[in-house]
N, CA, C and O atoms as CSV, one atom per row, in Angstrom:
chain,resi,resn,atom,element,x,y,z
A,1,MET,N,N,0.849,-1.180,0.000
A,1,MET,CA,C,0.000,0.000,0.000
A,1,MET,C,C,0.890,1.237,0.000
A,1,MET,O,O,1.853,1.327,0.761
A,2,SER,N,N,0.558,2.167,-0.850
A,2,SER,CA,C,1.357,3.389,-0.922
A,2,SER,C,C,0.971,4.347,0.195
A,2,SER,O,O,-0.142,4.318,0.720
A,3,GLY,N,N,1.914,5.179,0.530
A,3,GLY,CA,C,1.707,6.133,1.603
A,3,GLY,C,C,0.994,7.388,1.138
A,3,GLY,O,O,0.632,7.517,-0.032
A,4,PRO,N,N,0.798,8.298,2.056
A,4,PRO,CA,C,0.107,9.554,1.748
A,4,PRO,C,C,0.997,10.528,0.997
A,4,PRO,O,O,2.216,10.367,0.941
A,5,ARG,N,N,0.365,11.538,0.423
A,5,ARG,CA,C,1.107,12.625,-0.218
A,5,ARG,C,C,1.800,13.483,0.826
A,5,ARG,O,O,2.924,13.944,0.625
A,6,SER,N,N,1.107,13.692,1.958
A,6,SER,CA,C,1.690,14.506,3.026
A,6,SER,C,C,1.054,14.157,4.368
A,6,SER,O,O,-0.067,13.653,4.438
A,7,ILE,N,N,1.803,14.441,5.425
A,7,ILE,CA,C,1.320,14.307,6.802
A,7,ILE,C,C,1.702,15.591,7.518
A,7,ILE,O,O,2.873,15.970,7.542
A,8,ASP,N,N,0.720,16.257,8.097
A,8,ASP,CA,C,0.975,17.507,8.795
A,8,ASP,C,C,0.491,17.407,10.232
A,8,ASP,O,O,-0.639,16.994,10.492
A,9,ASN,N,N,1.352,17.788,11.158
A,9,ASN,CA,C,0.998,17.851,12.566
A,9,ASN,C,C,0.457,19.243,12.836
A,9,ASN,O,O,1.218,20.208,12.898
A,10,ARG,N,N,-0.846,19.350,12.997
A,10,ARG,CA,C,-1.523,20.641,13.208
A,10,ARG,C,C,-1.681,20.877,14.700
A,10,ARG,O,O,-2.745,20.629,15.269
A,11,ARG,N,N,-0.622,21.356,15.328
A,11,ARG,CA,C,-0.607,21.486,16.786
A,11,ARG,C,C,-1.696,22.398,17.324
A,11,ARG,O,O,-2.293,22.098,18.358
A,12,ALA,N,N,-1.963,23.492,16.653
A,12,ALA,CA,C,-2.994,24.419,17.136
A,12,ALA,C,C,-4.369,23.744,17.134
A,12,ALA,O,O,-5.187,23.994,18.019
A,13,ALA,N,N,-4.618,22.896,16.147
A,13,ALA,CA,C,-5.899,22.190,16.049
A,13,ALA,C,C,-5.882,20.865,16.804
A,13,ALA,O,O,-6.922,20.222,16.950
A,14,ARG,N,N,-4.698,20.449,17.291
A,14,ARG,CA,C,-4.522,19.207,18.039
A,14,ARG,C,C,-4.909,17.981,17.222
A,14,ARG,O,O,-5.612,17.087,17.691
A,15,LEU,N,N,-4.416,17.972,15.960
A,15,LEU,CA,C,-4.702,16.838,15.095
A,15,LEU,C,C,-3.590,16.625,14.092
A,15,LEU,O,O,-2.769,17.505,13.834
A,16,VAL,N,N,-3.590,15.417,13.532
A,16,VAL,CA,C,-2.684,15.072,12.445
A,16,VAL,C,C,-3.537,15.004,11.182
A,16,VAL,O,O,-4.579,14.349,11.153
A,17,GLU,N,N,-3.081,15.687,10.148
A,17,GLU,CA,C,-3.811,15.761,8.882
A,17,GLU,C,C,-3.026,14.974,7.839
A,17,GLU,O,O,-1.844,15.228,7.608
A,18,ILE,N,N,-3.707,14.013,7.212
A,18,ILE,CA,C,-3.060,13.136,6.233
A,18,ILE,C,C,-3.756,13.314,4.891
A,18,ILE,O,O,-4.980,13.221,4.799
A,19,ASP,N,N,-2.971,13.570,3.853
A,19,ASP,CA,C,-3.503,13.739,2.497
A,19,ASP,C,C,-3.217,12.453,1.713
A,19,ASP,O,O,-2.074,12.174,1.353
A,20,TRP,N,N,-4.275,11.678,1.457
A,20,TRP,CA,C,-4.161,10.404,0.738
A,20,TRP,C,C,-4.454,10.592,-0.744
A,20,TRP,O,O,-5.421,11.269,-1.093
A,21,PRO,N,N,-3.645,10.012,-1.624
A,21,PRO,CA,C,-3.937,10.060,-3.061
A,21,PRO,C,C,-5.287,9.394,-3.349
A,21,PRO,O,O,-5.538,8.271,-2.910
A,22,GLY,N,N,-6.130,10.077,-4.072
A,22,GLY,CA,C,-7.418,9.523,-4.466
A,22,GLY,C,C,-8.456,9.450,-3.367
A,22,GLY,O,O,-9.583,9.021,-3.613
A,23,ARG,N,N,-8.104,9.856,-2.165
A,23,ARG,CA,C,-9.036,9.780,-1.041
A,23,ARG,C,C,-9.259,11.120,-0.371
A,23,ARG,O,O,-10.314,11.356,0.218
A,24,GLY,N,N,-8.286,11.988,-0.456
A,24,GLY,CA,C,-8.412,13.304,0.148
A,24,GLY,C,C,-7.802,13.384,1.536
A,24,GLY,O,O,-6.951,12.577,1.910
A,25,ILE,N,N,-8.254,14.371,2.288
A,25,ILE,CA,C,-7.694,14.693,3.595
A,25,ILE,C,C,-8.393,13.892,4.696
A,25,ILE,O,O,-9.621,13.824,4.752
A,26,GLN,N,N,-7.597,13.300,5.551
A,26,GLN,CA,C,-8.091,12.610,6.743
A,26,GLN,C,C,-7.543,13.357,7.950
A,26,GLN,O,O,-6.352,13.666,8.006
A,27,ARG,N,N,-8.410,13.649,8.916
A,27,ARG,CA,C,-7.992,14.356,10.124
A,27,ARG,C,C,-8.222,13.454,11.329
A,27,ARG,O,O,-9.336,12.981,11.555
A,28,LEU,N,N,-7.168,13.220,12.096
A,28,LEU,CA,C,-7.234,12.369,13.276
A,28,LEU,C,C,-6.737,13.160,14.477
A,28,LEU,O,O,-5.621,13.680,14.465
A,29,ASN,N,N,-7.568,13.250,15.521
A,29,ASN,CA,C,-7.155,14.041,16.682
A,29,ASN,C,C,-6.182,13.250,17.545
A,29,ASN,O,O,-6.115,12.023,17.483
A,30,TYR,N,N,-5.439,13.986,18.342
A,30,TYR,CA,C,-4.379,13.396,19.154
A,30,TYR,C,C,-4.893,12.305,20.088
A,30,TYR,O,O,-4.283,11.240,20.190
A,31,LEU,N,N,-6.009,12.561,20.770
A,31,LEU,CA,C,-6.547,11.565,21.696
A,31,LEU,C,C,-6.907,10.273,20.971
A,31,LEU,O,O,-6.631,9.181,21.468
A,32,GLN,N,N,-7.517,10.393,19.808
A,32,GLN,CA,C,-7.884,9.228,19.013
A,32,GLN,C,C,-6.644,8.423,18.618
A,32,GLN,O,O,-6.634,7.197,18.720
A,33,LEU,N,N,-5.617,9.113,18.174
A,33,LEU,CA,C,-4.385,8.444,17.765
A,33,LEU,C,C,-3.697,7.761,18.945
A,33,LEU,O,O,-3.237,6.626,18.820
A,34,ARG,N,N,-3.625,8.435,20.075
A,34,ARG,CA,C,-2.960,7.844,21.247
A,34,ARG,C,C,-3.736,6.629,21.742
A,34,ARG,O,O,-3.136,5.617,22.106
A,35,ALA,N,N,-5.069,6.720,21.757
A,35,ALA,CA,C,-5.907,5.603,22.217
A,35,ALA,C,C,-5.833,4.405,21.279
A,35,ALA,O,O,-6.059,3.272,21.704
A,36,ALA,N,N,-5.518,4.644,20.008
A,36,ALA,CA,C,-5.459,3.563,19.012
A,36,ALA,C,C,-4.036,3.092,18.754
A,36,ALA,O,O,-3.778,2.451,17.735
A,37,CYS,N,N,-3.108,3.395,19.653
A,37,CYS,CA,C,-1.707,3.023,19.443
A,37,CYS,C,C,-1.592,1.533,19.120
A,37,CYS,O,O,-2.136,0.698,19.842
A,38,PRO,N,N,-0.885,1.197,18.035
A,38,PRO,CA,C,-0.764,-0.198,17.633
A,38,PRO,C,C,0.422,-0.951,18.240
A,38,PRO,O,O,0.698,-2.078,17.830
A,39,CYS,N,N,1.132,-0.355,19.209
A,39,CYS,CA,C,2.272,-1.075,19.786
A,39,CYS,C,C,1.777,-2.321,20.523
A,39,CYS,O,O,0.600,-2.416,20.870
A,40,SER,N,N,2.665,-3.256,20.754
A,40,SER,CA,C,2.273,-4.528,21.359
A,40,SER,C,C,1.701,-4.354,22.764
A,40,SER,O,O,0.774,-5.072,23.136
A,41,THR,N,N,2.224,-3.429,23.541
A,41,THR,CA,C,1.722,-3.211,24.897
A,41,THR,C,C,0.293,-2.672,24.878
A,41,THR,O,O,-0.569,-3.173,25.600
A,42,CYS,N,N,0.044,-1.668,24.066
A,42,CYS,CA,C,-1.301,-1.079,23.983
A,42,CYS,C,C,-2.294,-2.063,23.377
A,42,CYS,O,O,-3.429,-2.169,23.841
A,43,ARG,N,N,-1.876,-2.771,22.359
A,43,ARG,CA,C,-2.749,-3.760,21.714
A,43,ARG,C,C,-3.125,-4.867,22.703
A,43,ARG,O,O,-4.287,-5.267,22.771
A,44,ALA,N,N,-2.150,-5.360,23.466
A,44,ALA,CA,C,-2.414,-6.406,24.460
A,44,ALA,C,C,-3.397,-5.910,25.522
A,44,ALA,O,O,-4.280,-6.657,25.946
A,45,SER,N,N,-3.250,-4.671,25.946
A,45,SER,CA,C,-4.181,-4.105,26.931
A,45,SER,C,C,-5.599,-4.073,26.383
A,45,SER,O,O,-6.548,-4.440,27.077
A,46,ARG,N,N,-5.744,-3.633,25.134
A,46,ARG,CA,C,-7.087,-3.584,24.530
A,46,ARG,C,C,-7.681,-4.979,24.401
A,46,ARG,O,O,-8.876,-5.162,24.631
A,47,LEU,N,N,-6.864,-5.968,24.037
A,47,LEU,CA,C,-7.356,-7.349,23.915
A,47,LEU,C,C,-7.796,-7.910,25.265
A,47,LEU,O,O,-8.714,-8.729,25.318
A,48,ARG,N,N,-7.161,-7.486,26.350
A,48,ARG,CA,C,-7.553,-7.917,27.699
A,48,ARG,C,C,-8.743,-7.117,28.223
A,48,ARG,O,O,-9.265,-7.413,29.298
A,49,GLY,N,N,-9.171,-6.114,27.474
A,49,GLY,CA,C,-10.294,-5.289,27.905
A,49,GLY,C,C,-9.913,-4.192,28.875
A,49,GLY,O,O,-10.777,-3.571,29.495
A,50,VAL,N,N,-8.622,-3.956,29.006
A,50,VAL,CA,C,-8.136,-2.896,29.888
A,50,VAL,C,C,-8.055,-1.611,29.079
A,50,VAL,O,O,-7.346,-1.533,28.076
A,51,GLU,N,N,-8.787,-0.619,29.528
A,51,GLU,CA,C,-8.793,0.657,28.815
A,51,GLU,C,C,-7.762,1.582,29.439
A,51,GLU,O,O,-7.888,1.980,30.597
A,52,GLU,N,N,-6.742,1.921,28.659
A,52,GLU,CA,C,-5.712,2.832,29.143
A,52,GLU,C,C,-6.254,4.250,29.147
A,52,GLU,O,O,-6.926,4.666,28.204
A,53,VAL,N,N,-5.968,4.982,30.195
A,53,VAL,CA,C,-6.405,6.375,30.295
A,53,VAL,C,C,-5.391,7.248,29.572
A,53,VAL,O,O,-4.216,7.294,29.937
A,54,THR,N,N,-5.862,7.935,28.548
A,54,THR,CA,C,-5.002,8.829,27.779
A,54,THR,C,C,-5.080,10.219,28.393
A,54,THR,O,O,-6.174,10.756,28.564
A,55,PRO,N,N,-3.940,10.807,28.726
A,55,PRO,CA,C,-3.970,12.158,29.293
A,55,PRO,C,C,-4.666,13.139,28.355
A,55,PRO,O,O,-4.385,13.169,27.157
A,56,VAL,N,N,-5.565,13.931,28.898
A,56,VAL,CA,C,-6.370,14.851,28.090
A,56,VAL,C,C,-5.511,15.795,27.263
A,56,VAL,O,O,-5.862,16.093,26.121
A,57,GLY,N,N,-4.410,16.268,27.798
A,57,GLY,CA,C,-3.577,17.232,27.083
A,57,GLY,C,C,-2.510,16.615,26.198
A,57,GLY,O,O,-1.606,17.317,25.745
A,58,VAL,N,N,-2.598,15.302,25.942
A,58,VAL,CA,C,-1.562,14.640,25.153
A,58,VAL,C,C,-1.465,15.271,23.768
A,58,VAL,O,O,-2.469,15.661,23.172
A,59,ALA,N,N,-0.232,15.362,23.272
A,59,ALA,CA,C,0.001,15.958,21.953
A,59,ALA,C,C,0.999,15.100,21.187
A,59,ALA,O,O,1.782,14.357,21.780
A,60,VAL,N,N,0.962,15.209,19.891
A,60,VAL,CA,C,1.972,14.581,19.041
A,60,VAL,C,C,3.110,15.588,18.939
A,60,VAL,O,O,2.923,16.712,18.473
A,61,VAL,N,N,4.295,15.165,19.383
A,61,VAL,CA,C,5.438,16.080,19.374
A,61,VAL,C,C,6.417,15.779,18.250
A,61,VAL,O,O,7.278,16.600,17.932
A,62,GLN,N,N,6.283,14.594,17.646
A,62,GLN,CA,C,7.179,14.234,16.549
A,62,GLN,C,C,6.485,13.223,15.642
A,62,GLN,O,O,5.769,12.340,16.114
A,63,VAL,N,N,6.704,13.362,14.338
A,63,VAL,CA,C,6.175,12.444,13.328
A,63,VAL,C,C,7.372,11.926,12.551
A,63,VAL,O,O,8.092,12.696,11.915
A,64,ASN,N,N,7.585,10.601,12.607
A,64,ASN,CA,C,8.735,9.990,11.945
A,64,ASN,C,C,8.260,8.976,10.906
A,64,ASN,O,O,7.657,7.962,11.256
A,65,LEU,N,N,8.531,9.249,9.640
A,65,LEU,CA,C,8.150,8.316,8.582
A,65,LEU,C,C,8.979,7.044,8.698
A,65,LEU,O,O,10.179,7.102,8.967
A,66,GLN,N,N,8.335,5.892,8.494
A,66,GLN,CA,C,8.997,4.595,8.618
A,66,GLN,C,C,8.889,3.764,7.345
A,66,GLN,O,O,9.162,2.564,7.383
A,67,GLY,N,N,8.509,4.346,6.243
A,67,GLY,CA,C,8.384,3.620,4.976
A,67,GLY,C,C,7.011,3.003,4.804
A,67,GLY,O,O,6.271,3.383,3.897
A,68,TYR,N,N,6.660,2.054,5.664
A,68,TYR,CA,C,5.366,1.379,5.582
A,68,TYR,C,C,4.318,2.029,6.488
A,68,TYR,O,O,3.170,1.590,6.541
A,69,GLY,N,N,4.730,3.078,7.197
A,69,GLY,CA,C,3.832,3.754,8.121
A,69,GLY,C,C,4.535,4.922,8.777
A,69,GLY,O,O,5.494,5.474,8.237
A,70,VAL,N,N,4.048,5.288,9.942
A,70,VAL,CA,C,4.587,6.451,10.635
A,70,VAL,C,C,4.644,6.177,12.138
A,70,VAL,O,O,3.721,5.610,12.723
A,71,GLN,N,N,5.752,6.595,12.741
A,71,GLN,CA,C,5.885,6.540,14.192
A,71,GLN,C,C,5.462,7.893,14.730
A,71,GLN,O,O,5.928,8.934,14.267
A,72,LEU,N,N,4.572,7.865,15.714
A,72,LEU,CA,C,4.157,9.092,16.371
A,72,LEU,C,C,4.739,9.101,17.774
A,72,LEU,O,O,4.628,8.121,18.510
A,73,VAL,N,N,5.359,10.211,18.136
A,73,VAL,CA,C,5.903,10.396,19.476
A,73,VAL,C,C,4.958,11.349,20.203
A,73,VAL,O,O,4.675,12.448,19.725
A,74,PHE,N,N,4.477,10.912,21.359
A,74,PHE,CA,C,3.500,11.687,22.120
A,74,PHE,C,C,4.144,12.401,23.302
A,74,PHE,O,O,5.196,11.989,23.792
A,75,SER,N,N,3.508,13.462,23.747
A,75,SER,CA,C,4.035,14.270,24.842
A,75,SER,C,C,4.078,13.523,26.174
A,75,SER,O,O,4.774,13.952,27.094
A,76,ASP,N,N,3.347,12.416,26.292
A,76,ASP,CA,C,3.403,11.627,27.525
A,76,ASP,C,C,4.565,10.632,27.496
A,76,ASP,O,O,4.678,9.783,28.381
A,77,GLY,N,N,5.436,10.736,26.472
A,77,GLY,CA,C,6.607,9.890,26.364
A,77,GLY,C,C,6.386,8.613,25.576
A,77,GLY,O,O,7.338,7.878,25.312
A,78,HIS,N,N,5.160,8.340,25.200
A,78,HIS,CA,C,4.870,7.107,24.461
A,78,HIS,C,C,5.349,7.252,23.018
A,78,HIS,O,O,4.979,8.197,22.322
A,79,ASP,N,N,6.184,6.296,22.575
A,79,ASP,CA,C,6.744,6.388,21.227
A,79,ASP,C,C,6.940,5.021,20.581
A,79,ASP,O,O,7.659,4.913,19.588
A,80,ARG,N,N,6.316,3.976,21.122
A,80,ARG,CA,C,6.564,2.616,20.640
A,80,ARG,C,C,5.712,2.219,19.444
A,80,ARG,O,O,6.043,1.252,18.758
A,81,GLY,N,N,4.643,2.925,19.177
A,81,GLY,CA,C,3.745,2.515,18.104
A,81,GLY,C,C,4.144,3.021,16.734
A,81,GLY,O,O,4.444,4.202,16.555
A,82,ILE,N,N,4.143,2.114,15.769
A,82,ILE,CA,C,4.285,2.505,14.371
A,82,ILE,C,C,2.954,2.209,13.714
A,82,ILE,O,O,2.490,1.069,13.713
A,83,TYR,N,N,2.345,3.234,13.157
A,83,TYR,CA,C,1.013,3.153,12.568
A,83,TYR,C,C,1.154,2.854,11.075
A,83,TYR,O,O,1.502,3.751,10.307
A,84,PRO,N,N,0.891,1.612,10.641
A,84,PRO,CA,C,0.958,1.300,9.203
A,84,PRO,C,C,-0.085,2.107,8.432
A,84,PRO,O,O,-1.111,2.507,8.982
A,85,TRP,N,N,0.195,2.337,7.160
A,85,TRP,CA,C,-0.726,3.162,6.343
A,85,TRP,C,C,-2.145,2.613,6.361
A,85,TRP,O,O,-3.089,3.381,6.547
A,86,ALA,N,N,-2.326,1.326,6.177
A,86,ALA,CA,C,-3.678,0.742,6.146
A,86,ALA,C,C,-4.383,0.941,7.483
A,86,ALA,O,O,-5.586,1.199,7.513
A,87,TYR,N,N,-3.660,0.827,8.572
A,87,TYR,CA,C,-4.231,1.007,9.907
A,87,TYR,C,C,-4.728,2.451,10.075
A,87,TYR,O,O,-5.828,2.684,10.577
A,88,LEU,N,N,-3.904,3.410,9.649
A,88,LEU,CA,C,-4.315,4.812,9.732
A,88,LEU,C,C,-5.566,5.086,8.912
A,88,LEU,O,O,-6.476,5.775,9.373
A,89,LYS,N,N,-5.613,4.551,7.699
A,89,LYS,CA,C,-6.805,4.759,6.858
A,89,LYS,C,C,-8.057,4.253,7.530
A,89,LYS,O,O,-9.127,4.845,7.387
A,90,GLY,N,N,-7.934,3.163,8.261
A,90,GLY,CA,C,-9.090,2.577,8.938
A,90,GLY,C,C,-9.532,3.309,10.184
A,90,GLY,O,O,-10.599,3.008,10.719
A,91,LEU,N,N,-8.751,4.263,10.667
A,91,LEU,CA,C,-9.100,4.970,11.893
A,91,LEU,C,C,-10.136,6.067,11.691
A,91,LEU,O,O,-10.757,6.501,12.661
A,92,GLY,N,N,-10.336,6.514,10.494
A,92,GLY,CA,C,-11.278,7.617,10.392
A,92,GLY,C,C,-11.782,7.775,9.034
A,92,GLY,O,O,-12.591,8.665,8.776
């Protein structure tokens, strides 16, 4: 699956904006992205039915392209999740 044309961290709006070829703009807010973290620890918690509390003021402080997806670094120090392109498309 090919990646987006662009990814913009819109800090003032508290969202990540992704421009997909043929699909347009997708906007995902910080809380949604942090709650949907695909790292093994977060995924295991969700499978056990444990809901992790995401800090209300959490922000994306860094966006790192990884080829097949993107690593998001959050202000609460969480940085283990790499969000594959298909996974991101399915979030919103």
